[in-house]
KEGU-968071 format. One line per 10 residues: number of its first residue (from 0); their letters; for each residue x, y, z of C-alpha. Coordinates in nm, 2 decimals, decimal comma. Last residue first. Example, Ala and Ser with C-alpha at 12.3 -4.5 7.8 and 13.67 -1.06 7.14 Angstrom:
! KEGU-968071
1> SA> 1,37:-0,11:0,71  1,23:-0,45:0,78
END
This chain:
! KEGU-968071
766> ASQRPEFIEQ> 12,60:9,38:3,96  12,71:9,74:3,91  12,99:9,64:3,68  12,75:9,53:3,40  12,64:9,89:3,36  12,98:10,05:3,27  13,03:10,31:3,55  13,40:10,38:3,49  13,36:10,34:3,11  13,07:10,58:3,11
756> ELEQLAAEYK> 13,28:10,82:3,32  13,56:10,81:3,06  13,32:10,88:2,78  13,19:11,19:2,96  13,55:11,30:3,02  13,63:11,25:2,65  13,32:11,46:2,55  13,42:11,73:2,79  13,77:11,74:2,63  13,61:11,75:2,28
746> EKGGFAGNII> 13,39:12,04:2,37  13,68:12,23:2,54  13,91:12,22:2,24  14,14:12,00:2,04  14,20:11,73:2,30  14,57:11,73:2,39  14,67:12,08:2,28  14,34:12,27:2,34  14,23:12,12:2,67  14,58:12,07:2,80
736> EVPTGFQDFP> 14,71:12,41:2,69  14,40:12,58:2,84  14,45:12,39:3,17  14,81:12,49:3,18  15,08:12,24:3,09  15,12:11,86:3,12  15,33:11,88:3,44  15,04:12,08:3,61  14,82:11,77:3,56  14,99:11,58:3,83
726> TLKLVRPSEI> 14,90:11,77:4,05  14,61:12,01:4,04  14,53:12,29:3,79  14,35:12,04:3,56  14,11:11,96:3,84  13,98:12,31:3,87  13,68:12,26:3,63  13,56:11,99:3,88  13,43:11,68:3,72  13,74:11,49:3,82
716> TLIGEDAYKD> 13,70:11,58:4,18  13,33:11,51:4,20  13,39:11,15:4,08  13,61:11,04:4,36  13,93:11,11:4,55  14,19:10,84:4,50  14,03:10,62:4,23  13,89:10,92:4,05  14,23:11,09:4,05  14,38:10,77:3,90
706> LLAELVARAK> 14,12:10,79:3,62  14,20:11,15:3,57  14,57:11,07:3,54  14,49:10,80:3,29  14,28:11,05:3,10  14,57:11,31:3,09  14,82:11,05:2,98  14,59:10,93:2,70  14,54:11,29:2,59  14,92:11,34:2,57
696> EGYKTFYNRK> 14,98:11,01:2,37  14,69:11,04:2,13  14,37:10,87:2,20  14,23:10,54:2,06  14,45:10,33:2,29  14,28:10,46:2,60  14,02:10,18:2,64  14,28:9,91:2,68  14,01:9,71:2,87  14,24:9,63:3,16
686> KVKDARERRT> 14,26:10,00:3,25  13,89:10,04:3,29  13,88:9,74:3,53  14,16:9,89:3,73  13,96:10,21:3,78  13,65:10,03:3,90  13,86:9,83:4,15  14,03:10,15:4,27  13,69:10,32:4,33  13,58:10,03:4,54
676> LPPADYAIHC> 13,31:9,80:4,40  12,98:9,75:4,59  12,75:9,45:4,59  12,40:9,58:4,52  12,17:9,60:4,82  11,94:9,85:4,65  11,95:10,16:4,86  12,27:10,12:5,06  12,47:9,93:4,79  12,36:10,12:4,49
666> ILDFDGYEKG> 12,40:10,46:4,66  12,74:10,38:4,81  12,85:10,23:4,47  12,78:10,55:4,28  12,92:10,78:4,55  13,26:10,60:4,55  13,38:10,33:4,79  13,72:10,35:4,95  13,57:10,54:5,25  13,39:10,23:5,37
656> IEEALKPLEI> 13,03:10,15:5,46  12,99:10,36:5,78  13,24:10,64:5,70  13,11:10,63:5,34  12,76:10,71:5,47  12,89:11,03:5,62  13,07:11,12:5,30  12,74:11,05:5,11  12,54:11,32:5,30  12,17:11,26:5,27
646> GYEELEKVIA> 11,99:11,56:5,41  11,70:11,52:5,16  11,84:11,82:4,97  12,18:11,64:4,98  12,02:11,37:4,77  11,96:11,62:4,49  12,31:11,76:4,53  12,46:11,41:4,47  12,25:11,38:4,16  12,37:11,72:4,02
636> EKKKASNWKS> 12,73:11,63:4,11  12,71:11,35:3,86  12,75:11,60:3,58  12,61:11,53:3,23  12,36:11,30:3,40  12,26:11,02:3,16  12,47:10,76:3,34  12,33:10,85:3,68  11,97:10,87:3,55  11,99:10,52:3,40
626> IFDDLSAFEQ> 12,17:10,38:3,70  11,90:10,51:3,93  11,61:10,38:3,72  11,79:10,04:3,69  11,83:10,02:4,07  11,46:10,10:4,12  11,22:10,38:4,20  11,48:10,66:4,22  11,39:10,96:4,44  11,17:10,77:4,69
616> RIHKRSYDRY> 11,43:10,49:4,69  11,70:10,73:4,78  11,47:10,86:5,06  11,42:10,52:5,22  11,78:10,41:5,19  11,90:10,74:5,34  11,67:10,70:5,65  11,78:10,34:5,70  12,15:10,45:5,69  12,09:10,74:5,93
606> SETVMKGGSV> 11,93:10,50:6,17  11,57:10,54:6,29  11,54:10,61:6,66  11,46:10,39:6,96  11,38:10,42:7,33  11,37:10,11:7,56  11,25:10,09:7,92  11,44:10,10:8,24  11,42:10,37:8,51  11,11:10,57:8,59
596> HIKKSGYPAE> 11,11:10,90:8,78  10,78:11,08:8,84  10,83:11,44:8,93  10,75:11,65:9,24  10,95:11,97:9,26  11,32:11,92:9,31  11,45:12,23:9,14  11,45:12,58:9,29  11,33:12,86:9,06  11,56:13,12:8,91
586> DENASSDDPD> 11,65:12,91:8,61  11,29:12,84:8,56  11,22:13,18:8,44  10,84:13,19:8,39  10,77:13,56:8,33  10,94:13,56:7,99  10,67:13,36:7,82  10,41:13,61:7,90  10,06:13,50:7,82  10,20:13,15:7,79
576> PEPDPPVPDD> 10,09:12,95:7,49  9,89:12,63:7,57  10,10:12,33:7,48  10,02:12,11:7,18  10,30:11,87:7,13  10,34:11,74:6,78  10,26:11,37:6,70  10,52:11,27:6,45  10,41:11,10:6,13  10,49:10,73:6,13
566> DDGPEYIVVP> 10,79:10,60:5,94  10,99:10,60:6,26  11,25:10,87:6,33  11,58:11,02:6,20  11,44:11,33:6,05  11,70:11,53:5,85  11,60:11,88:5,74  11,86:12,04:5,52  12,00:12,39:5,46  11,72:12,52:5,68
556> DGDFDPDKFL> 11,46:12,75:5,52  11,44:13,13:5,57  11,41:13,28:5,91  11,16:13,56:5,85  10,94:13,43:5,56  11,03:13,07:5,65  10,88:13,09:5,99  10,89:12,74:6,15  10,75:12,75:6,50  10,58:12,41:6,52
546> ETANKFDMVT> 10,82:12,24:6,28  11,14:12,35:6,44  10,98:12,30:6,78  10,94:11,93:6,72  11,06:11,85:7,08  11,38:11,65:7,02  11,53:11,91:6,78  11,90:11,92:6,70  11,96:12,26:6,54  12,29:12,26:6,35
536> FFFKGHEEEI> 12,52:12,55:6,28  12,70:12,72:5,99  13,02:12,91:5,92  13,23:12,86:6,23  13,59:12,81:6,12  13,76:12,99:6,41  13,86:13,30:6,23  13,54:13,29:6,02  13,31:13,33:6,32  12,96:13,35:6,18
526> RTGRGVIQKF> 12,68:13,43:6,43  12,35:13,25:6,40  12,40:12,99:6,67  12,25:13,15:6,98  11,97:13,28:6,76  11,81:12,94:6,76  11,72:13,00:7,13  11,60:13,35:7,07  11,39:13,25:6,77  11,22:12,97:6,97
516> TTMSKVTKDL> 11,16:13,20:7,26  10,98:13,45:7,04  10,78:13,19:6,85  10,63:13,08:7,18  10,59:12,78:7,40  10,90:12,58:7,36  10,91:12,24:7,54  11,28:12,18:7,60  11,50:11,91:7,45  11,63:12,15:7,19
506> VILKCTKADV> 12,00:12,10:7,11  12,18:12,39:6,95  12,51:12,29:6,79  12,78:12,52:6,63  12,83:12,78:6,90  13,14:12,98:6,80  12,99:13,32:6,84  12,83:13,26:7,18  12,71:13,61:7,24  12,48:13,55:7,54
496> GTTLLESTTA> 12,20:13,80:7,52  11,91:13,56:7,52  11,83:13,19:7,57  12,14:13,12:7,77  12,00:13,14:8,12  11,67:12,96:8,05  11,71:12,59:8,07  12,08:12,50:8,06  12,33:12,23:7,96  12,65:12,37:7,83
486> IVPFKCEPDI> 12,89:12,16:7,61  13,25:12,25:7,52  13,35:12,41:7,85  13,63:12,44:7,76  13,83:12,53:7,45  13,87:12,90:7,54  13,98:13,12:7,25  13,63:13,17:7,11  13,52:13,30:7,45  13,15:13,21:7,50
476> FHDLEAKGEV> 13,21:12,91:7,72  13,49:13,07:7,91  13,27:13,37:8,00  13,00:13,13:8,12  13,23:12,92:8,34  13,15:13,12:8,65  12,79:13,07:8,58  12,84:12,70:8,60  13,03:12,71:8,93  12,77:12,94:9,09
466> SDGTIRMVYK> 12,49:12,72:8,97  12,15:12,85:9,06  12,09:13,05:8,74  12,20:12,77:8,52  12,51:12,68:8,33  12,55:12,30:8,37  12,90:12,21:8,25  13,03:11,96:7,99  13,39:11,93:7,89  13,49:12,09:8,22
456> PNDIALKGAA> 13,63:11,78:8,38  13,85:11,72:8,07  14,01:11,38:8,06  13,71:11,20:8,21  13,46:11,40:8,00  13,64:11,31:7,68  13,70:10,95:7,80  13,32:10,88:7,83  13,11:11,13:7,64  12,79:10,93:7,69
446> NVIAVRMREA> 12,85:10,92:8,07  12,93:11,29:8,10  12,65:11,36:7,86  12,40:11,17:8,09  12,53:11,36:8,40  12,49:11,70:8,23  12,14:11,59:8,11  12,04:11,51:8,47  12,16:11,85:8,58  11,97:12,03:8,29
436> HDIDECFIIT> 11,66:11,83:8,38  11,67:11,94:8,74  11,74:12,30:8,63  11,43:12,31:8,40  11,30:12,18:8,07  11,64:12,15:7,90  11,82:12,36:7,63  12,15:12,19:7,53  12,41:12,44:7,41  12,71:12,31:7,21
426> KSFPDTAHLL> 13,05:12,44:7,12  13,21:12,20:6,88  13,48:12,00:7,05  13,35:11,65:6,95  13,37:11,76:6,58  13,16:11,61:6,31  13,07:11,24:6,35  13,18:11,24:6,72  12,95:11,55:6,78  12,65:11,37:6,61
416> QMVCKAVLKT> 12,70:11,06:6,81  12,75:11,27:7,13  12,41:11,44:7,08  12,24:11,11:7,00  12,38:10,94:7,31  12,27:11,24:7,53  11,92:11,21:7,39  11,92:10,84:7,45  12,04:10,88:7,81  11,76:11,13:7,88
406> RQNLVLIRDM> 11,51:10,89:7,73  11,64:10,60:7,94  11,59:10,80:8,25  11,22:10,85:8,18  11,13:11,15:8,39  10,75:11,22:8,38  10,62:11,55:8,51  10,84:11,81:8,34  11,11:11,58:8,19  10,86:11,44:7,94
396> DAQNYTRQEI> 10,50:11,57:8,00  10,48:11,77:7,68  10,58:11,47:7,49  10,29:11,26:7,61  10,20:11,07:7,94  9,90:10,84:7,90  9,71:10,80:8,22  9,71:10,60:8,54  9,88:10,82:8,80  10,20:10,65:8,93
386> DRGLDDTMGP> 10,20:10,52:9,28  10,50:10,62:9,48  10,78:10,38:9,55  11,07:10,63:9,51  11,17:10,49:9,17  10,81:10,52:9,05  10,53:10,28:9,12  10,32:10,06:8,89  9,98:9,95:9,01  9,83:9,92:8,67
376> EPTWGILDKD> 10,10:9,94:8,40  10,22:10,29:8,32  10,11:10,45:7,99  10,38:10,62:7,78  10,31:10,83:7,47  10,30:10,72:7,11  10,53:10,99:6,97  10,73:11,10:7,27  10,77:10,74:7,38  10,90:10,65:7,03
366> LHYRVVKYPA> 11,16:10,93:7,00  11,12:11,14:6,69  11,45:11,32:6,64  11,46:11,62:6,42  11,80:11,73:6,27  11,78:12,08:6,13  12,07:12,24:5,95  12,16:12,61:5,96  12,29:12,90:5,76  12,52:13,14:5,94
356> LFGDEIGQKL> 12,46:13,51:5,93  12,64:13,79:5,74  12,63:13,60:5,41  12,38:13,82:5,23  12,14:13,53:5,19  12,18:13,43:5,56  12,12:13,78:5,68  11,82:13,81:5,45  11,66:13,49:5,60  11,75:13,61:5,95
346> KYTYVPEGFY> 11,54:13,92:5,87  11,64:14,29:5,88  11,33:14,50:5,95  11,32:14,88:5,97  11,07:15,13:6,12  10,87:14,84:6,25  10,49:14,89:6,27  10,37:15,05:6,59  10,55:15,06:6,92  10,27:14,94:7,16
336> TINSAYKTER> 10,05:14,71:6,95  10,35:14,63:6,73  10,54:14,47:7,02  10,25:14,23:7,05  10,10:14,07:7,36  9,84:13,81:7,42  9,84:13,64:7,08  10,21:13,59:7,13  10,53:13,78:7,05  10,52:13,97:6,73
326> PTATLGIQIA> 10,80:14,18:6,58  11,08:13,93:6,60  11,45:13,98:6,68  11,37:14,28:6,90  11,47:14,63:6,98  11,21:14,89:7,10  11,29:15,26:7,08  11,11:15,51:7,31  11,15:15,89:7,26  11,07:16,03:7,60
316> GSFYELIERW> 10,74:16,19:7,70  10,59:15,87:7,83  10,86:15,84:8,10  10,62:15,69:8,35  10,45:15,49:8,08  10,77:15,33:7,97  10,86:15,24:8,33  10,51:15,10:8,39  10,55:14,88:8,08  10,87:14,73:8,20
306> ASDDSASGRH> 10,70:14,54:8,49  10,45:14,39:8,24  10,08:14,42:8,29  10,00:14,59:7,95  10,22:14,37:7,75  10,49:14,54:7,54  10,78:14,48:7,78  10,70:14,10:7,79  11,03:13,98:7,66  10,97:14,10:7,30
296> CEDIVILDFF> 11,16:14,42:7,39  11,49:14,24:7,37  11,66:14,58:7,44  11,44:14,87:7,54  11,59:15,21:7,44  11,47:15,51:7,64  11,54:15,86:7,51  11,48:16,20:7,67  11,51:16,08:8,03  11,45:16,30:8,33
286> DRSVNKFIKD> 11,11:16,42:8,19  10,91:16,21:8,43  11,11:16,34:8,72  11,35:16,12:8,91  11,28:15,90:9,22  11,00:15,74:9,02  11,26:15,51:8,85  11,32:15,38:9,20  11,01:15,16:9,19  11,11:14,93:9,48
276> EEDPGTLAQY> 10,95:15,16:9,74  10,61:15,10:9,56  10,63:14,72:9,61  10,64:14,46:9,33  10,96:14,57:9,18  11,12:14,84:8,97  11,45:15,00:8,86  11,70:14,72:8,94  11,48:14,45:8,80  11,45:14,66:8,48
266> LGLYIEYSPD> 11,82:14,62:8,44  11,98:14,95:8,37  12,24:15,12:8,15  12,24:15,50:8,18  12,39:15,75:7,94  12,40:16,11:8,06  12,55:16,10:8,41  12,52:16,33:8,71  12,17:16,23:8,81  12,28:15,92:9,00
256> IKRNKIKTMV> 11,98:15,67:8,98  12,00:15,45:9,29  11,89:15,09:9,35  12,25:14,99:9,44  12,32:14,98:9,07  12,24:15,18:8,75  12,53:15,13:8,51  12,70:15,46:8,42  12,80:15,66:8,11  12,93:16,01:8,08
246> SGFPKFDNTF> 13,28:15,89:8,17  13,33:15,69:7,85  13,06:15,71:7,58  13,31:15,54:7,35  13,26:15,21:7,55  12,90:15,16:7,44  12,97:14,86:7,20  13,21:14,67:7,43  13,26:14,73:7,81  12,91:14,87:7,89
236> TQDALVNRDV> 12,72:14,66:7,64  12,87:14,33:7,76  12,80:14,43:8,12  12,44:14,53:8,06  12,38:14,21:7,86  12,54:13,99:8,12  12,32:14,15:8,39  12,01:14,04:8,21  11,68:14,22:8,15  11,80:14,53:7,95
226> LFLTRKAKKA> 11,70:14,89:7,95  11,92:15,16:7,79  11,83:15,49:7,95  11,93:15,81:7,76  11,99:16,17:7,89  12,06:16,46:7,66  11,86:16,31:7,37  11,80:16,56:7,09  12,13:16,72:7,18  12,26:16,65:6,83
216> KWLRWIIKFV> 12,55:16,47:6,99  12,31:16,26:7,19  12,08:16,18:6,90  12,39:16,08:6,69  12,54:15,87:6,97  12,21:15,70:7,06  12,16:15,58:6,70  12,52:15,46:6,67  12,49:15,27:6,99  12,17:15,12:6,87
206> TYTKGTGTAM> 12,34:14,97:6,57  12,62:14,82:6,79  12,36:14,67:7,02  12,15:14,53:6,73  12,45:14,36:6,57  12,30:14,12:6,32  12,34:13,81:6,54  11,98:13,78:6,64  11,76:13,91:6,36  11,69:14,28:6,35
196> VLLLRNQGKA> 11,35:14,44:6,41  11,36:14,81:6,52  11,04:14,95:6,67  10,98:15,32:6,73  10,75:15,52:6,95  10,85:15,88:6,96  10,78:16,00:6,60  10,86:16,37:6,56  10,97:16,37:6,19  11,34:16,40:6,30
186> VAEIIRNIAE> 11,28:16,09:6,52  11,16:15,90:6,21  11,47:16,01:6,01  11,70:15,91:6,29  11,53:15,56:6,31  11,55:15,51:5,93  11,92:15,63:5,92  12,02:15,39:6,19  11,84:15,09:6,03  11,98:15,18:5,69
176> SQYYRPEKGY> 12,34:15,21:5,83  12,29:14,87:6,00  12,16:14,72:5,68  12,47:14,84:5,49  12,72:14,72:5,75  12,83:14,98:5,99  13,19:15,10:5,97  13,50:14,99:6,16  13,80:15,23:6,08  14,00:15,13:6,39
166> ADLYYPELVL> 13,95:15,47:6,56  13,57:15,44:6,50  13,41:15,76:6,38  13,07:15,82:6,55  12,83:15,92:6,29  12,77:16,28:6,19  12,42:16,45:6,23  12,29:16,46:5,87  11,94:16,34:5,95  11,94:16,58:6,25
156> AEESDEIKRY> 12,02:16,88:6,04  11,79:16,78:5,75  11,46:16,77:5,94  11,36:17,13:5,89  11,43:17,09:5,51  11,18:16,80:5,51  11,28:16,44:5,44  11,03:16,24:5,23  11,28:15,96:5,16  11,25:16,00:4,78
146> KKYRKWIVDP> 11,23:16,38:4,80  11,53:16,40:5,04  11,73:16,17:4,81  11,65:16,37:4,50  11,76:16,69:4,68  12,08:16,51:4,79  12,15:16,40:4,43  12,13:16,77:4,31  12,33:16,90:4,61  12,60:16,64:4,55
136> SPFDDLAIES> 12,65:16,75:4,19  12,50:16,56:3,89  12,74:16,42:3,62  12,73:16,65:3,32  13,10:16,64:3,22  13,08:16,26:3,15  12,78:16,33:2,92  12,43:16,21:3,02  12,22:15,92:2,91  11,86:15,89:3,04
126> EVEEGPSPVK> 11,64:15,69:3,26  11,34:15,81:3,46  11,27:16,07:3,20  11,17:16,42:3,31  10,83:16,57:3,20  10,72:16,62:3,56  11,02:16,58:3,80  11,17:16,23:3,83  11,18:16,05:4,16  11,34:15,71:4,09
116> NHSAFADGNS> 11,62:15,86:3,88  11,83:15,63:3,66  12,13:15,77:3,48  12,34:15,61:3,21  12,68:15,79:3,22  12,91:15,87:2,93  13,21:15,73:2,74  13,39:15,57:3,04  13,18:15,26:3,04  12,92:15,40:3,28
106> SFASPVDLIS> 12,62:15,31:3,49  12,43:15,53:3,74  12,18:15,48:4,01  11,99:15,75:4,21  11,69:15,69:4,43  11,86:15,53:4,74  11,72:15,23:4,93  12,06:15,09:5,01  11,96:14,74:4,89  11,74:14,89:4,61
96> AYGLAQQMGH> 12,04:15,10:4,49  12,25:14,79:4,49  12,00:14,61:4,26  11,96:14,93:4,05  12,34:14,94:3,99  12,34:14,58:3,87  12,06:14,65:3,63  12,25:14,96:3,51  12,58:14,80:3,44  12,53:14,77:3,07
86> SVAHNNDKAE> 12,40:15,13:3,04  12,71:15,27:2,86  12,75:14,97:2,64  13,03:14,72:2,71  13,38:14,69:2,55  13,47:15,01:2,73  13,50:14,84:3,06  13,22:14,85:3,31  13,14:15,07:3,61  12,84:15,08:3,85
76> VIAIPVGSER> 12,76:15,41:4,03  12,53:15,41:4,33  12,37:15,71:4,50  12,27:15,86:4,84  12,47:15,68:5,11  12,45:15,84:5,46  12,71:15,68:5,68  12,96:15,95:5,64  12,79:16,25:5,48  12,62:16,30:5,15
66> LLVYDAFKKK> 12,77:15,97:5,03  12,84:15,81:4,69  12,88:15,44:4,67  13,10:15,33:4,38  13,21:15,00:4,23  12,94:14,81:4,43  13,00:14,45:4,54  12,72:14,22:4,65  12,87:13,88:4,66  12,64:13,62:4,49
56> KKNRSSLNGR> 12,92:13,48:4,28  13,13:13,46:4,59  12,93:13,16:4,71  13,11:13,12:5,04  13,24:12,78:5,16  13,13:12,50:5,39  13,22:12,15:5,49  13,04:11,91:5,73  12,82:11,78:5,45  12,79:12,06:5,20
46> VIVPGPALTV> 12,71:12,41:5,33  12,71:12,72:5,11  12,77:13,04:5,30  12,60:13,34:5,14  12,79:13,63:4,97  13,01:13,89:5,12  12,75:14,17:5,14  12,78:14,54:5,06  13,15:14,51:4,96  13,24:14,86:4,84
36> ERRIQTLQDW> 13,49:14,90:4,56  13,53:15,28:4,58  13,37:15,52:4,83  13,33:15,88:4,72  13,19:16,14:4,97  13,45:16,20:5,24  13,79:16,16:5,07  13,71:16,21:4,71  13,49:16,51:4,77  13,21:16,53:4,50
26> GAGQIAPTIF> 13,19:16,86:4,32  13,09:16,75:3,97  13,45:16,73:3,86  13,51:16,47:4,13  13,24:16,25:3,96  13,40:16,30:3,61  13,75:16,24:3,75  13,63:15,91:3,90  13,46:15,79:3,58  13,73:15,87:3,32
16> LDCIDIESLR> 14,09:15,77:3,40  14,07:15,59:3,73  13,74:15,41:3,66  13,82:15,32:3,30  14,16:15,19:3,42  13,99:14,98:3,68  13,76:14,83:3,42  14,06:14,74:3,21  14,18:14,94:2,91  14,20:14,77:2,57
6> QKEAKTM> 13,87:14,92:2,46  14,01:15,27:2,52  14,29:15,20:2,27  14,04:15,09:2,01  13,82:15,39:2,07  14,12:15,62:2,02  14,27:15,83:2,30
END
């Protein structure tokens, strides 16, 4: 084949005719060791207003991943067509090699291979070019991998213990494989205290199943105890991720450990208690379990005086793996103190950037009584006629000591306003101070929801530890196929372990005392459920928790932060941190303890329109300043995105002012009180000026169609490169034919579009 013929081949042809045969010729098995076109990450979700889409430009897609065994990637090969240099794909290959943490990366255009070796021998180059026939064998690449990951020959058998093969072909995501392999490698090296940090929603239970399976099959762990702290966690694990263990698995119940099984799921409450006779884990020998996995190990298991700690110490000879969404708990207890530094960490931030987890918005409400406090008048009594202590009650007191009924009503009103503006059937969890507060919030939501709650008695349910009816609806709430309940009010029951994939709104009206609890609450919304259109979620924060516990290194930053409050800076609550936040489970405590209930009073928040006006004026000092920057912007979308960074969504403002107004007029009217013109009025003014006469017949028809498109849909539509594929432009030809035939090239088309926009927003029309 001549060079010219080779350069006419596609990248796929180059792979099929040259690269794959070369790899196979080096001894790689096509069925078990060569994976083609591997999506490592689908790309992040981009949120705009109430809409979302994936940024596929940031999709991580490897042409080849080479495996030693299933689930053990050891090299990356990136392919390019023959119009590129041999090493053109190397930077891309190195990026993927870094993600998988492998030492070998290759690039090829079908002529040869560029090779990168992160562990070269003395005198060996890191990067070199090798012939197609000299591609390294699996043994050579495996030796590099072992050197890079510091795997000894004696550890190899366990490291290569096969994965469980799913009948449906489901495979671990790249970070799950890396977590599994890192744990297995650490166990092979003799480590017996291991910490795995994976953000909520990243599949910790599925990952740990794979770990246990490999250790079990390798007879490294003949008996395993998986410890959880909620019944729902044990049941979900038993019927879902751990199902392949089948008859060798049991759930510990009736306070008895049956020695005839190999995989045990247990609640720590079922294994221990305050009295010695409750500690049934002592009914078996200290070496009974070879492996103990502690789910949600942040929930006090690492503190010296926790109930779980005595179980861990009794079985001290076992391999112990802690799973958590955050490595550190409070200043009183740290997972790292007990387990050591994490063997592997996968952050919420990385999950969002990869596109496996949902990005989030933050809406912070600053209620006036929370900010400035509330002081009763001398001699004032509560609704029961009791004297109210003379002092100032602050945000930390709200709904714990002081119950302002108007405050509860306002929170409910704000929740329903947001749901009505987006989707009133978005699954919502409202976290309250305690069961009493959760019940009052349920009532307030019923009243705020009005007809929705009348027509659907299960529209809102209190799901708390004491509510038989509420807990019975939990399965329906988390089932994506069940429409009701839509809103769940709770205090503690839903903070962990509840896999509510379609939850789109998290409402925080609860004083959060630790980073751990905050992450667990927010984690209820992090899952993406594409089938049901759930790509992002919103945190509605009435307690300033998103500011107090922000952790941009682990969680990343919200898509937007919108603060509908007064101009004053909020006064953040300053609660003392609990030594063990998990010990105070208010769901299990009766409600009705002494509180002060006060009716009446007025609570206020800043309107979305006022918020937008304030921030637009911060960005553009005057109307002339805005018009100047608008007209000079090559693409108006850039200005719209600037405002979105403040949380200003113009479609939402259009619902208030009028959907017939364009972005330009919405901004001018809201921020500077300029009388607005509709998009159609602006388009008609352009037509009256006979502006199109200087263009040829076809170009004039295209521009008139663009003007009508602006009148119907707005400026962002006509600026989109896809607009020429839409009706009615398809009758003029393909986009290329339109641009070249009617305008004489892309530059001239873009210049004509710019001139059209200048006519639309001609300065004198803004007044």
